[in-house]
C-alpha positions as CSV (number, residue, x, y, z in Angstrom):
1,M,-26.1,-5.2,-0.1
2,S,-24.4,-2.1,0.7
3,D,-26.4,1.1,-1.3
4,D,-23.5,2.9,-2.4
5,L,-22.0,-0.2,-4.4
6,E,-23.4,-0.2,-8.7
7,V,-23.5,-3.1,-10.4
8,R,-23.1,-2.4,-14.0
9,K,-24.5,-4.5,-17.2
10,G,-22.7,-8.2,-17.9
11,E,-21.4,-8.2,-14.0
12,R,-22.0,-9.7,-11.1
13,I,-19.3,-8.2,-8.7
14,P,-20.5,-4.7,-7.6
15,R,-17.6,-1.7,-7.4
16,R,-17.1,0.5,-4.4
17,P,-17.1,4.1,-5.2
18,L,-13.9,5.1,-5.4
19,P,-11.3,6.1,-2.3
20,D,-10.5,9.7,-2.4
21,F,-6.8,9.9,-4.8
22,K,-4.7,12.9,-5.0
23,E,-2.0,12.6,-7.3
24,A,1.8,13.4,-6.3
25,A,4.5,15.4,-8.0
26,S,7.2,13.0,-6.7
27,F,7.7,10.1,-3.7
28,R,9.2,13.1,-1.9
29,E,6.2,14.9,-2.0
30,A,3.5,12.3,-1.4
31,I,5.3,10.6,2.0
32,Q,5.7,14.6,3.5
33,R,1.7,15.3,2.1
34,D,-0.3,12.2,3.1
35,G,2.5,10.9,5.7
36,V,4.3,7.2,5.7
37,M,1.3,5.8,6.4
38,G,-1.2,7.4,4.2
39,T,1.2,6.4,1.2
40,I,1.7,3.2,1.9
41,L,-1.8,2.0,3.9
42,G,-4.1,4.6,2.7
43,D,-3.2,4.4,-0.7
44,S,-3.8,8.2,-1.2
45,N,-2.1,8.6,-3.9
46,Q,0.1,6.5,-7.3
47,Y,2.8,6.4,-4.7
48,G,1.2,3.0,-2.4
49,P,2.2,0.0,-4.4
50,L,5.7,1.7,-4.9
51,S,5.9,2.0,-1.1
52,M,5.2,-1.1,0.2
53,L,7.8,-2.8,-1.8
54,F,10.0,-0.2,0.3
55,V,7.9,-2.4,3.3
56,L,8.3,-5.5,1.6
57,L,12.4,-5.3,1.1
58,G,12.3,-3.6,4.4
59,V,10.5,-6.4,6.5
60,A,12.4,-9.0,4.1
61,T,16.0,-7.8,5.2
62,V,15.1,-7.8,9.2
63,T,13.7,-11.1,8.1
64,G,16.7,-13.0,6.9
65,A,19.0,-11.1,9.4
66,L,17.4,-12.3,12.1
67,I,17.4,-15.7,10.5
68,K,21.1,-15.3,9.6
69,L,21.9,-14.2,13.1
70,V,19.9,-17.3,14.1
71,S,21.7,-19.7,12.7
72,I,25.0,-18.2,13.9
73,L,24.3,-18.2,17.5
74,L,22.5,-21.7,17.4
């Protein structure tokens, strides 16, 4: 176990230190300041989960379109 993990009284799972987190005024500001990858993967602001939902929506749309295209061609 690493030295920077803290186990609190009554808990069995150690806690990691909190990541560097900076609040943004809007989703647009979060993307401009931290970048797309920093917001989505780095969770550097409060819009990380929202941006991950947008990525999921995009991937699901592309996957659905490809499946439909393959079903039409076959």
